[in-house]
C-alpha positions as a Markdown table, in Angstrom:
| # | Residue | x | y | z |
|---|---|---|---|---|
| 1 | Unk | 81.0 | -9.3 | 35.2 |
| 2 | Unk | 77.6 | -9.3 | 37.0 |
| 3 | Unk | 76.5 | -5.9 | 35.7 |
| 4 | Unk | 75.0 | -4.9 | 39.0 |
| 5 | Unk | 72.5 | -7.7 | 39.1 |
| 6 | Unk | 73.2 | -8.5 | 42.7 |
| 7 | Unk | 72.6 | -5.0 | 44.1 |
| 8 | Unk | 75.8 | -3.3 | 43.0 |
| 9 | Unk | 76.0 | 0.1 | 41.3 |
| 10 | Unk | 74.6 | 0.5 | 37.8 |
| 11 | Unk | 77.0 | -0.7 | 35.1 |
| 12 | Unk | 78.2 | 1.9 | 32.6 |
| 13 | Unk | 77.6 | -0.5 | 29.7 |
| 14 | Unk | 76.1 | -4.0 | 29.0 |
| 15 | Unk | 77.6 | -5.2 | 25.7 |
| 16 | Unk | 77.8 | -2.1 | 23.6 |
| 17 | Unk | 74.8 | -0.4 | 25.3 |
| 18 | Unk | 75.1 | 2.6 | 27.6 |
| 19 | Unk | 73.0 | 2.0 | 30.7 |
| 20 | Unk | 70.8 | 4.9 | 32.0 |
| 21 | Unk | 68.9 | 3.4 | 34.8 |
| 22 | Unk | 67.3 | 0.2 | 36.2 |
| 23 | Unk | 63.8 | -0.5 | 34.9 |
| 24 | Unk | 62.9 | -3.5 | 37.1 |
| 25 | Unk | 64.2 | -6.6 | 38.8 |
| 26 | Unk | 62.8 | -10.1 | 39.2 |
| 27 | Unk | 63.8 | -13.6 | 40.2 |
| 28 | Unk | 65.6 | -14.1 | 36.9 |
| 29 | Unk | 67.6 | -10.9 | 36.8 |
| 30 | Unk | 67.6 | -7.1 | 36.3 |
| 31 | Unk | 66.3 | -5.1 | 33.3 |
| 32 | Unk | 68.0 | -1.8 | 32.4 |
| 33 | Unk | 67.1 | 1.1 | 30.2 |
| 34 | Unk | 70.0 | 1.6 | 27.9 |
| 35 | Unk | 71.0 | 3.4 | 24.7 |
| 36 | Unk | 72.7 | 2.1 | 21.5 |
| 37 | Unk | 75.6 | 4.1 | 20.1 |
| 38 | Unk | 73.1 | 5.7 | 17.8 |
| 39 | Unk | 70.9 | 6.9 | 20.7 |
| 40 | Unk | 68.1 | 4.3 | 20.4 |
| 41 | Unk | 66.4 | 3.2 | 23.6 |
| 42 | Unk | 66.6 | -0.5 | 24.4 |
| 43 | Unk | 65.6 | -2.7 | 27.4 |
| 44 | Unk | 68.5 | -5.0 | 28.4 |
| 45 | Unk | 67.7 | -8.0 | 30.6 |
| 46 | Unk | 70.7 | -9.4 | 32.5 |
| 47 | Unk | 70.6 | -12.7 | 34.3 |
| 48 | Unk | 71.5 | -13.1 | 37.9 |
| 49 | Unk | 75.0 | -14.5 | 38.5 |
| 50 | Unk | 73.8 | -17.5 | 40.6 |
| 51 | Unk | 71.5 | -18.5 | 37.7 |
| 52 | Unk | 74.1 | -17.9 | 35.1 |
| 53 | Unk | 76.2 | -20.5 | 36.8 |
| 54 | Unk | 73.6 | -23.2 | 36.1 |
| 55 | Unk | 74.0 | -24.7 | 32.6 |
| 56 | Unk | 70.3 | -25.6 | 32.5 |
| 57 | Unk | 69.4 | -21.9 | 33.0 |
| 58 | Unk | 71.7 | -20.9 | 30.2 |
| 59 | Unk | 69.9 | -23.4 | 28.0 |
| 60 | Unk | 66.6 | -21.7 | 28.9 |
| 61 | Unk | 68.0 | -18.3 | 28.4 |
| 62 | Unk | 69.3 | -19.2 | 24.9 |
| 63 | Unk | 65.9 | -20.6 | 24.1 |
| 64 | Unk | 64.3 | -17.3 | 25.1 |
| 65 | Unk | 66.6 | -15.4 | 22.7 |
| 66 | Unk | 65.8 | -17.8 | 19.8 |
| 67 | Unk | 62.1 | -17.8 | 20.6 |
| 68 | Unk | 61.9 | -14.0 | 20.6 |
| 69 | Unk | 63.9 | -13.7 | 17.4 |
| 70 | Unk | 61.9 | -16.3 | 15.5 |
| 71 | Unk | 58.5 | -14.6 | 16.3 |
| 72 | Unk | 59.7 | -11.2 | 15.3 |
| 73 | Unk | 58.6 | -7.8 | 16.4 |
| 74 | Unk | 55.1 | -7.3 | 15.1 |
| 75 | Unk | 53.5 | -8.9 | 18.1 |
| 76 | Unk | 56.4 | -8.8 | 20.5 |
| 77 | Unk | 59.4 | -6.6 | 21.4 |
| 78 | Unk | 61.9 | -7.3 | 18.7 |
| 79 | Unk | 65.3 | -8.6 | 19.8 |
| 80 | Unk | 68.1 | -6.1 | 19.0 |
| 81 | Unk | 71.1 | -8.1 | 20.4 |
| 82 | Unk | 72.0 | -10.8 | 22.9 |
| 83 | Unk | 74.9 | -12.7 | 24.4 |
| 84 | Unk | 73.7 | -16.0 | 26.1 |
| 85 | Unk | 77.4 | -17.0 | 26.6 |
| 86 | Unk | 78.5 | -13.9 | 28.5 |
| 87 | Unk | 79.5 | -14.3 | 32.1 |
| 88 | Unk | 76.1 | -12.7 | 32.9 |
| 89 | Unk | 73.9 | -13.6 | 29.9 |
| 90 | Unk | 72.0 | -10.6 | 28.5 |
| 91 | Unk | 69.2 | -9.9 | 26.0 |
| 92 | Unk | 68.5 | -6.5 | 24.5 |
| 93 | Unk | 65.0 | -5.7 | 23.0 |
| 94 | Unk | 63.5 | -2.6 | 21.5 |
| 95 | Unk | 61.9 | -0.3 | 24.1 |
| 96 | Unk | 58.1 | -0.5 | 23.8 |
| 97 | Unk | 56.2 | 2.4 | 25.3 |
| 98 | Unk | 52.9 | 1.7 | 27.1 |
| 99 | Unk | 51.6 | 0.3 | 30.4 |
| 100 | Unk | 51.2 | -3.4 | 31.1 |
| 101 | Unk | 47.7 | -4.8 | 30.9 |
| 102 | Unk | 47.7 | -5.2 | 34.7 |
| 103 | Unk | 48.6 | -1.5 | 35.2 |
| 104 | Unk | 46.0 | -0.4 | 32.7 |
| 105 | Unk | 43.2 | -2.3 | 34.3 |
| 106 | Unk | 44.2 | -1.1 | 37.7 |
| 107 | Unk | 44.1 | 2.5 | 36.5 |
| 108 | Unk | 41.1 | 2.5 | 34.2 |
| 109 | Unk | 39.0 | -0.3 | 35.6 |
| 110 | Unk | 37.6 | -3.4 | 34.0 |
| 111 | Unk | 37.2 | -3.6 | 30.2 |
| 112 | Unk | 33.8 | -3.7 | 28.6 |
| 113 | Unk | 32.7 | -6.3 | 26.0 |
| 114 | Unk | 34.0 | -4.3 | 23.0 |
| 115 | Unk | 37.4 | -3.8 | 24.4 |
| 116 | Unk | 37.6 | -7.4 | 25.6 |
| 117 | Unk | 36.9 | -8.5 | 22.0 |
| 118 | Unk | 39.6 | -6.3 | 20.7 |
| 119 | Unk | 42.1 | -7.5 | 23.3 |
| 120 | Unk | 41.1 | -11.2 | 22.7 |
| 121 | Unk | 41.5 | -10.9 | 19.0 |
| 122 | Unk | 44.9 | -9.1 | 19.2 |
| 123 | Unk | 46.2 | -11.7 | 21.7 |
| 124 | Unk | 44.9 | -14.6 | 19.6 |
| 125 | Unk | 46.7 | -13.1 | 16.6 |
| 126 | Unk | 49.9 | -12.9 | 18.6 |
| 127 | Unk | 49.6 | -16.5 | 19.8 |
| 128 | Unk | 48.9 | -17.7 | 16.3 |
| 129 | Unk | 52.2 | -16.1 | 15.2 |
| 130 | Unk | 54.1 | -17.6 | 18.2 |
| 131 | Unk | 52.7 | -21.1 | 17.5 |
| 132 | Unk | 53.5 | -20.9 | 13.8 |
| 133 | Unk | 57.1 | -20.6 | 14.9 |
| 134 | Unk | 56.8 | -23.9 | 16.7 |
| 135 | Unk | 56.8 | -22.3 | 20.1 |
| 136 | Unk | 54.7 | -22.3 | 23.3 |
| 137 | Unk | 54.9 | -19.1 | 25.4 |
| 138 | Unk | 53.8 | -20.9 | 28.7 |
| 139 | Unk | 53.6 | -17.7 | 30.8 |
| 140 | Unk | 51.0 | -15.4 | 29.2 |
| 141 | Unk | 49.6 | -13.1 | 31.9 |
| 142 | Unk | 48.6 | -9.4 | 32.3 |
| 143 | Unk | 52.1 | -8.4 | 33.5 |
| 144 | Unk | 53.6 | -9.8 | 30.2 |
| 145 | Unk | 51.4 | -7.8 | 27.9 |
| 146 | Unk | 52.3 | -4.2 | 27.0 |
| 147 | Unk | 49.3 | -2.2 | 25.7 |
| 148 | Unk | 51.2 | -0.3 | 23.0 |
| 149 | Unk | 49.4 | 2.3 | 20.8 |
| 150 | Unk | 49.4 | 0.0 | 17.8 |
| 151 | Unk | 48.2 | -3.0 | 19.7 |
| 152 | Unk | 49.1 | -5.4 | 22.6 |
| 153 | Unk | 52.7 | -6.8 | 22.5 |
| 154 | Unk | 53.4 | -10.1 | 24.2 |
| 155 | Unk | 56.7 | -10.1 | 26.2 |
| 156 | Unk | 59.0 | -12.3 | 28.2 |
| 157 | Unk | 59.7 | -15.5 | 26.3 |
| 158 | Unk | 61.9 | -16.6 | 29.3 |
| 159 | Unk | 60.0 | -19.9 | 29.6 |
| 160 | Unk | 58.9 | -20.3 | 26.1 |
| 161 | Unk | 59.7 | -23.8 | 24.7 |
| 162 | Unk | 60.2 | -25.1 | 21.2 |
| 163 | Unk | 57.6 | -27.7 | 20.5 |
| 164 | Unk | 60.2 | -30.1 | 19.3 |
| 165 | Unk | 62.4 | -29.6 | 22.4 |
| 166 | Unk | 62.7 | -32.5 | 25.0 |
| 167 | Unk | 65.1 | -31.2 | 27.7 |
| 168 | Unk | 62.8 | -28.3 | 28.7 |
| 169 | Unk | 59.7 | -30.4 | 28.8 |
| 170 | Unk | 60.1 | -32.0 | 32.2 |
| 171 | Unk | 61.5 | -29.8 | 34.9 |
| 172 | Unk | 60.9 | -28.9 | 38.5 |
| 173 | Unk | 61.0 | -25.2 | 37.8 |
| 174 | Unk | 57.8 | -23.2 | 38.2 |
| 175 | Unk | 57.0 | -22.7 | 34.5 |
| 176 | Unk | 54.2 | -20.2 | 34.5 |
| 177 | Unk | 52.2 | -18.2 | 36.9 |
| 178 | Unk | 49.5 | -19.7 | 39.2 |
| 179 | Unk | 46.1 | -18.4 | 38.2 |
| 180 | Unk | 47.0 | -18.6 | 34.5 |
| 181 | Unk | 48.4 | -22.1 | 34.4 |
| 182 | Unk | 46.5 | -24.7 | 32.3 |
| 183 | Unk | 45.6 | -27.9 | 34.2 |
| 184 | Unk | 48.2 | -30.0 | 32.3 |
| 185 | Unk | 50.9 | -27.3 | 33.1 |
| 186 | Unk | 50.0 | -27.3 | 36.8 |
| 187 | Unk | 50.3 | -31.1 | 37.0 |
| 188 | Unk | 53.7 | -31.1 | 35.3 |
| 189 | Unk | 52.4 | -32.9 | 32.2 |
| 190 | Unk | 53.3 | -32.3 | 28.5 |
| 191 | Unk | 52.5 | -28.7 | 27.6 |
| 192 | Unk | 51.5 | -27.6 | 24.1 |
| 193 | Unk | 49.9 | -24.6 | 22.3 |
| 194 | Unk | 46.4 | -25.2 | 24.0 |
| 195 | Unk | 48.1 | -24.1 | 27.3 |
| 196 | Unk | 48.6 | -20.6 | 25.9 |
| 197 | Unk | 44.9 | -20.5 | 24.9 |
| 198 | Unk | 43.9 | -21.4 | 28.5 |
| 199 | Unk | 46.1 | -18.6 | 29.8 |
| 200 | Unk | 44.5 | -16.2 | 27.3 |
| 201 | Unk | 41.1 | -17.1 | 28.8 |
| 202 | Unk | 42.4 | -16.3 | 32.3 |
| 203 | Unk | 43.9 | -13.0 | 31.0 |
| 204 | Unk | 40.6 | -11.9 | 29.6 |
| 205 | Unk | 38.9 | -12.7 | 33.0 |
| 206 | Unk | 41.5 | -10.5 | 34.7 |
| 207 | Unk | 41.0 | -7.7 | 32.1 |
| 208 | Unk | 37.2 | -7.9 | 32.9 |
| 209 | Unk | 38.1 | -7.3 | 36.6 |
| 210 | Unk | 37.8 | -10.9 | 37.8 |
| 211 | Unk | 40.1 | -13.8 | 38.7 |
| 212 | Unk | 39.4 | -17.1 | 37.0 |
| 213 | Unk | 40.7 | -19.2 | 39.9 |
| 214 | Unk | 40.5 | -16.8 | 42.8 |
| 215 | Unk | 43.3 | -15.6 | 45.0 |
| 216 | Unk | 45.4 | -17.1 | 47.8 |
| 217 | Unk | 48.3 | -19.5 | 47.7 |
| 218 | Unk | 49.9 | -20.7 | 44.5 |
| 219 | Unk | 49.0 | -24.3 | 45.4 |
| 220 | Unk | 45.4 | -23.4 | 45.9 |
| 221 | Unk | 45.1 | -21.6 | 42.6 |
| 222 | Unk | 46.7 | -24.5 | 40.8 |
| 223 | Unk | 44.4 | -26.9 | 42.5 |
| 224 | Unk | 41.3 | -24.9 | 41.4 |
| 225 | Unk | 42.6 | -24.6 | 37.8 |
| 226 | Unk | 42.8 | -28.4 | 37.7 |
| 227 | Unk | 39.6 | -29.4 | 39.6 |
| 228 | Unk | 37.2 | -26.5 | 39.7 |
| 229 | Unk | 35.3 | -24.5 | 37.1 |
| 230 | Unk | 36.5 | -21.0 | 36.5 |
| 231 | Unk | 34.8 | -18.0 | 38.0 |
| 232 | Unk | 33.4 | -16.1 | 35.0 |
| 233 | Unk | 31.1 | -13.7 | 36.9 |
| 234 | Unk | 33.0 | -10.6 | 35.8 |
| 235 | Unk | 33.0 | -11.5 | 32.1 |
| 236 | Unk | 30.3 | -9.8 | 30.0 |
| 237 | Unk | 27.7 | -12.3 | 28.7 |
| 238 | Unk | 28.5 | -11.7 | 25.1 |
| 239 | Unk | 32.0 | -13.2 | 25.3 |
| 240 | Unk | 31.5 | -15.5 | 28.3 |
| 241 | Unk | 31.1 | -18.5 | 26.1 |
| 242 | Unk | 34.3 | -17.9 | 24.2 |
| 243 | Unk | 36.3 | -17.4 | 27.4 |
| 244 | Unk | 34.8 | -20.5 | 28.9 |
| 245 | Unk | 35.9 | -22.5 | 25.9 |
| 246 | Unk | 39.4 | -21.2 | 26.3 |
| 247 | Unk | 39.4 | -22.4 | 29.9 |
| 248 | Unk | 38.3 | -25.9 | 29.1 |
| 249 | Unk | 40.1 | -28.5 | 31.3 |
| 250 | Unk | 40.9 | -30.8 | 28.3 |
| 251 | Unk | 43.5 | -29.3 | 25.9 |
| 252 | Unk | 41.7 | -30.7 | 22.9 |
| 253 | Unk | 38.5 | -28.9 | 23.8 |
| 254 | Unk | 40.0 | -25.4 | 23.6 |
| 255 | Unk | 39.7 | -23.4 | 20.3 |
| 256 | Unk | 42.8 | -22.7 | 18.3 |
| 257 | Unk | 44.0 | -19.0 | 18.1 |
| 258 | Unk | 42.8 | -18.8 | 14.5 |
| 259 | Unk | 39.3 | -19.8 | 15.5 |
| 260 | Unk | 39.3 | -17.3 | 18.3 |
| 261 | Unk | 40.0 | -14.5 | 15.8 |
| 262 | Unk | 36.6 | -15.3 | 14.2 |
| 263 | Unk | 34.9 | -15.6 | 17.5 |
| 264 | Unk | 36.3 | -12.3 | 19.0 |
| 265 | Unk | 36.2 | -10.2 | 15.9 |
| 266 | Unk | 33.8 | -11.6 | 13.3 |
| 267 | Unk | 33.5 | -8.3 | 11.5 |
| 268 | Unk | 37.2 | -7.7 | 11.5 |
| 269 | Unk | 37.0 | -4.6 | 13.8 |
| 270 | Unk | 40.3 | -2.9 | 14.2 |
| 271 | Unk | 42.2 | -2.6 | 17.5 |
| 272 | Unk | 41.5 | 0.8 | 19.2 |
| 273 | Unk | 43.8 | 1.7 | 22.0 |
| 274 | Unk | 42.3 | 3.1 | 25.2 |
| 275 | Unk | 41.4 | 6.8 | 24.9 |
| 276 | Unk | 43.7 | 9.4 | 26.2 |
| 277 | Unk | 42.7 | 10.9 | 29.6 |
| 278 | Unk | 40.5 | 13.9 | 29.0 |
| 279 | Unk | 39.6 | 12.8 | 25.5 |
| 280 | Unk | 35.8 | 12.4 | 25.0 |
| 281 | Unk | 34.7 | 8.8 | 24.8 |
| 282 | Unk | 32.5 | 9.5 | 21.7 |
| 283 | Unk | 35.1 | 11.6 | 19.8 |
| 284 | Unk | 35.8 | 10.5 | 16.3 |
| 285 | Unk | 39.1 | 8.7 | 15.7 |
| 286 | Unk | 42.0 | 10.8 | 14.4 |
| 287 | Unk | 42.1 | 11.2 | 10.6 |
| 288 | Unk | 44.9 | 9.4 | 8.8 |
| 289 | Unk | 44.4 | 11.4 | 5.6 |
| 290 | Unk | 46.8 | 14.1 | 4.7 |
| 291 | Unk | 45.2 | 17.6 | 5.0 |
| 292 | Unk | 45.3 | 20.0 | 2.0 |
| 293 | Unk | 48.5 | 22.1 | 1.8 |
| 294 | Unk | 46.5 | 25.3 | 2.5 |
| 295 | Unk | 44.4 | 23.9 | 5.3 |
| 296 | Unk | 44.0 | 26.0 | 8.4 |
| 297 | Unk | 45.2 | 24.2 | 11.5 |
| 298 | Unk | 42.3 | 22.7 | 13.5 |
| 299 | Unk | 41.7 | 20.0 | 16.1 |
| 300 | Unk | 41.1 | 17.6 | 13.2 |
| 301 | Unk | 44.2 | 18.7 | 11.2 |
| 302 | Unk | 46.6 | 20.2 | 13.8 |
| 303 | Unk | 49.7 | 22.0 | 12.8 |
| 304 | Unk | 52.5 | 19.3 | 12.8 |
| 305 | Unk | 55.3 | 20.0 | 15.2 |
| 306 | Unk | 58.6 | 21.3 | 13.9 |
| 307 | Unk | 61.3 | 18.7 | 13.7 |
| 308 | Unk | 63.7 | 18.7 | 16.6 |
| 309 | Unk | 67.1 | 20.4 | 16.1 |
| 310 | Unk | 69.9 | 18.0 | 17.1 |
| 311 | Unk | 73.4 | 19.1 | 17.8 |
| 312 | Unk | 76.1 | 18.3 | 15.2 |
| 313 | Unk | 77.8 | 15.0 | 15.3 |
| 314 | Unk | 80.5 | 15.4 | 18.0 |
| 315 | Unk | 81.4 | 14.2 | 21.5 |
| 316 | Unk | 78.3 | 15.9 | 22.8 |
| 317 | Unk | 75.9 | 13.8 | 25.0 |
| 318 | Unk | 73.0 | 12.0 | 23.4 |
| 319 | Unk | 70.2 | 14.3 | 22.3 |
| 320 | Unk | 67.7 | 12.0 | 24.0 |
| 321 | Unk | 66.9 | 13.1 | 27.5 |
| 322 | Unk | 67.0 | 10.5 | 30.3 |
| 323 | Unk | 63.7 | 8.8 | 31.1 |
| 324 | Unk | 62.0 | 9.8 | 34.4 |
| 325 | Unk | 61.5 | 7.2 | 37.0 |
| 326 | Unk | 58.6 | 4.8 | 36.4 |
| 327 | Unk | 55.3 | 5.8 | 37.9 |
| 328 | Unk | 53.9 | 2.3 | 38.0 |
| 329 | Unk | 56.1 | 0.6 | 40.5 |
| 330 | Unk | 56.5 | -3.1 | 40.5 |
| 331 | Unk | 53.7 | -5.0 | 38.7 |
| 332 | Unk | 51.6 | -7.3 | 40.8 |
| 333 | Unk | 52.7 | -10.1 | 38.5 |
| 334 | Unk | 56.3 | -9.4 | 37.4 |
| 335 | Unk | 58.1 | -6.2 | 37.0 |
| 336 | Unk | 57.6 | -4.7 | 33.6 |
| 337 | Unk | 60.9 | -4.1 | 31.7 |
| 338 | Unk | 59.3 | -1.2 | 29.8 |
| 339 | Unk | 59.1 | 2.6 | 30.3 |
| 340 | Unk | 56.5 | 4.8 | 31.9 |
| 341 | Unk | 53.8 | 5.9 | 29.6 |
| 342 | Unk | 54.3 | 9.6 | 30.5 |
| 343 | Unk | 57.8 | 9.5 | 29.1 |
| 344 | Unk | 56.5 | 9.1 | 25.5 |
| 345 | Unk | 55.2 | 12.3 | 23.7 |
| 346 | Unk | 51.6 | 12.1 | 22.6 |
| 347 | Unk | 51.2 | 8.6 | 24.2 |
| 348 | Unk | 47.5 | 7.7 | 24.6 |
| 349 | Unk | 48.4 | 6.1 | 28.0 |
| 350 | Unk | 50.2 | 9.2 | 29.4 |
| 351 | Unk | 49.5 | 9.7 | 33.1 |
| 352 | Unk | 47.9 | 12.6 | 34.7 |
| 353 | Unk | 49.1 | 14.5 | 37.8 |
| 354 | Unk | 50.7 | 12.6 | 40.7 |
| 355 | Unk | 47.3 | 12.3 | 42.4 |
| 356 | Unk | 45.6 | 10.8 | 39.3 |
| 357 | Unk | 44.8 | 7.2 | 38.5 |
| 358 | Unk | 48.4 | 6.4 | 37.5 |
| 359 | Unk | 50.0 | 7.1 | 40.8 |
| 360 | Unk | 52.6 | 4.6 | 42.0 |
| 361 | Unk | 51.2 | 1.3 | 43.4 |
| 362 | Unk | 52.8 | -0.3 | 46.5 |
| 363 | Unk | 55.6 | -2.7 | 45.8 |
| 364 | Unk | 54.8 | -6.4 | 46.0 |
| 365 | Unk | 57.1 | -9.4 | 46.5 |
| 366 | Unk | 58.7 | -11.0 | 43.4 |
| 367 | Unk | 57.7 | -14.6 | 43.0 |
| 368 | Unk | 58.6 | -15.4 | 39.5 |
| 369 | Unk | 61.0 | -18.2 | 40.2 |
| 370 | Unk | 60.5 | -21.2 | 42.3 |
| 371 | Unk | 60.3 | -25.0 | 42.6 |
| 372 | Unk | 57.0 | -26.8 | 41.9 |
| 373 | Unk | 56.9 | -30.5 | 42.5 |
| 374 | Unk | 53.6 | -32.2 | 41.6 |
| 375 | Unk | 53.7 | -35.8 | 42.7 |
| 376 | Unk | 51.2 | -38.6 | 42.3 |
| 377 | Unk | 49.4 | -37.8 | 45.6 |
| 378 | Unk | 51.1 | -34.6 | 47.0 |
| 379 | Unk | 52.6 | -31.3 | 45.9 |
| 380 | Unk | 55.4 | -29.0 | 47.1 |
| 381 | Unk | 56.0 | -25.4 | 46.2 |
| 382 | Unk | 59.2 | -23.5 | 47.2 |
| 383 | Unk | 59.2 | -19.8 | 46.2 |
| 384 | Unk | 59.9 | -16.3 | 47.5 |
| 385 | Unk | 57.1 | -16.6 | 50.0 |
| 386 | Unk | 58.4 | -19.8 | 51.6 |
| 387 | Unk | 57.4 | -23.4 | 51.5 |
| 388 | Unk | 53.9 | -24.9 | 50.9 |
| 389 | Unk | 53.1 | -28.7 | 51.0 |
| 390 | Unk | 49.7 | -30.2 | 50.1 |
| 391 | Unk | 48.9 | -33.9 | 50.5 |
| 392 | Unk | 46.2 | -35.9 | 48.8 |
| 393 | Unk | 44.2 | -36.2 | 52.1 |
| 394 | Unk | 43.7 | -32.5 | 52.2 |
| 395 | Unk | 46.6 | -31.7 | 54.6 |
| 396 | Unk | 48.1 | -28.3 | 53.7 |
| 397 | Unk | 51.1 | -26.7 | 55.5 |
| 398 | Unk | 52.7 | -23.4 | 54.8 |
| 399 | Unk | 55.9 | -21.9 | 56.3 |
| 400 | Unk | 57.5 | -18.5 | 55.6 |
| 401 | Unk | 61.2 | -18.1 | 55.2 |
| 402 | Unk | 61.2 | -16.2 | 58.6 |
| 403 | Unk | 60.0 | -19.5 | 60.2 |
| 404 | Unk | 62.3 | -21.9 | 58.4 |
| 405 | Unk | 65.7 | -22.7 | 59.7 |
| 406 | Unk | 66.9 | -25.3 | 57.2 |
| 407 | Unk | 65.6 | -27.5 | 54.4 |
| 408 | Unk | 67.0 | -30.9 | 53.6 |
| 409 | Unk | 66.1 | -33.5 | 51.0 |
| 410 | Unk | 67.2 | -37.0 | 50.1 |
| 411 | Unk | 66.2 | -39.5 | 47.3 |
| 412 | Unk | 64.5 | -42.6 | 48.7 |
| 413 | Unk | 64.1 | -45.4 | 46.1 |
| 414 | Unk | 63.6 | -45.0 | 42.4 |
| 415 | Unk | 60.8 | -42.4 | 42.5 |
| 416 | Unk | 60.6 | -40.9 | 46.0 |
| 417 | Unk | 61.9 | -37.6 | 47.3 |
| 418 | Unk | 61.9 | -37.0 | 51.1 |
| 419 | Unk | 61.9 | -33.3 | 52.0 |
| 420 | Unk | 62.6 | -32.2 | 55.6 |
| 421 | Unk | 61.8 | -28.7 | 56.8 |
| 422 | Unk | 63.4 | -27.7 | 60.2 |
| 423 | Unk | 61.7 | -24.7 | 61.7 |
| 424 | Unk | 63.5 | -22.2 | 63.9 |
| 425 | Unk | 61.1 | -22.9 | 66.7 |
| 426 | Unk | 62.3 | -26.5 | 66.8 |
| 427 | Unk | 59.6 | -28.4 | 64.9 |
| 428 | Unk | 60.6 | -30.8 | 62.1 |
| 429 | Unk | 58.3 | -31.8 | 59.2 |
| 430 | Unk | 59.2 | -34.5 | 56.7 |
| 431 | Unk | 57.2 | -35.0 | 53.5 |
| 432 | Unk | 57.3 | -37.6 | 50.8 |
| 433 | Unk | 56.9 | -36.5 | 47.1 |
| 434 | Unk | 56.3 | -39.4 | 44.7 |
| 435 | Unk | 57.5 | -38.7 | 41.2 |
| 436 | Unk | 55.6 | -40.0 | 38.2 |
| 437 | Unk | 58.8 | -41.4 | 36.7 |
| 438 | Unk | 62.6 | -41.5 | 37.3 |
| 439 | Unk | 63.2 | -38.7 | 34.9 |
| 440 | Unk | 61.0 | -36.3 | 36.8 |
| 441 | Unk | 62.8 | -37.3 | 40.1 |
| 442 | Unk | 66.1 | -36.6 | 38.5 |
| 443 | Unk | 64.9 | -33.1 | 37.4 |
| 444 | Unk | 63.7 | -32.3 | 40.9 |
| 445 | Unk | 67.2 | -33.2 | 42.3 |
| 446 | Unk | 68.8 | -31.0 | 39.7 |
| 447 | Unk | 66.7 | -27.9 | 40.3 |
| 448 | Unk | 66.2 | -28.0 | 44.1 |
| 449 | Unk | 69.8 | -27.0 | 44.9 |
| 450 | Unk | 69.5 | -23.9 | 42.7 |
| 451 | Unk | 66.2 | -22.9 | 44.3 |
| 452 | Unk | 67.4 | -23.5 | 47.8 |
| 453 | Unk | 70.7 | -21.6 | 47.2 |
| 454 | Unk | 68.6 | -18.7 | 45.9 |
| 455 | Unk | 66.1 | -18.4 | 48.7 |
| 456 | Unk | 67.3 | -20.3 | 51.7 |
């Protein structure tokens, strides 16, 4: 059963979870808001049927489940349930309220030095926990970070890899997001924990309102991450040196997450979530102490709300009301699988009126799955936007899917892949991609049919 991942109607249930609505969709699948039998909200990610048919994808999906379970829920969304062997594999995680970092920055503007330090320390702490489990996330970016009230949560272990794994090391899939890829990752080399630290540096540049490696095509951003210095102009001077260290080209020159904790938060300052709209910036934090029993209700000690009255246990519908439609729209990175902030009572990220800063952003294309072939002297990208080829002599060609009639490929010799793009207008382009070794060529030929079936 495909659970509606290919555009069908919403399923009634996924596993034992009653589906309420769709939260988002990406190249890997669809995420639904659902309820457990006890009424708890969960986010259920269901893989697309064409990906589920690929045993390599099932291996990656199973790795995602194990990765998220091993890290736990303190820094991530805890796994509630999963079935990697289902006809359409699915994963259910707890429903974490709050906007993505990308949505927060878009609404509130760039972070200042104090907030960047808090964010950097919180993400370094999360990466330290992930790495202690023997994992590398490999896709840390603003769209994968939920700014929850108790601190940032790192999401989407869809491409996380166990450090001791071998099968998932070399592959033609686009592991990661251009602009946040470490040089070794962009070149298809061995990836370890320092790649996550590099991504953390790029995330902090984005949170400061900049872009470490500019904008443009995926190939262009990957080239700049490998060969050019990052643009740190938007980063406050007080943290610029730390961010620059994170973005060092050589993995061994980047600080470990534990060291970053001392650099970002030397005094042990606690995480403070962004203030609620309309709340004075200099207002004291809410007291956590219990007021006296005879205290008069005040702004500092408000009268606690009465507990909700639930209907008796019967066949009545769930006491939890359905969530409203998300005000964020698709993220500019990947669709967030989590709810709108306004749906959560007393949430510090709750949005204002429709005309306020949280109004829906225009939809952008999903580009979270693709083929990246980095050869010895040329590179090829095939994703939702089309095909891009870049040769070592500076030649760069790009074609959208509207221009492409057919794509063919053939293995030539022990390490060469010939790719032919036939345009609808009649032109034919043939490119040669030289693999670093036979194993890499074999992985390209395994992954290309899946990508071409998905997009072509």
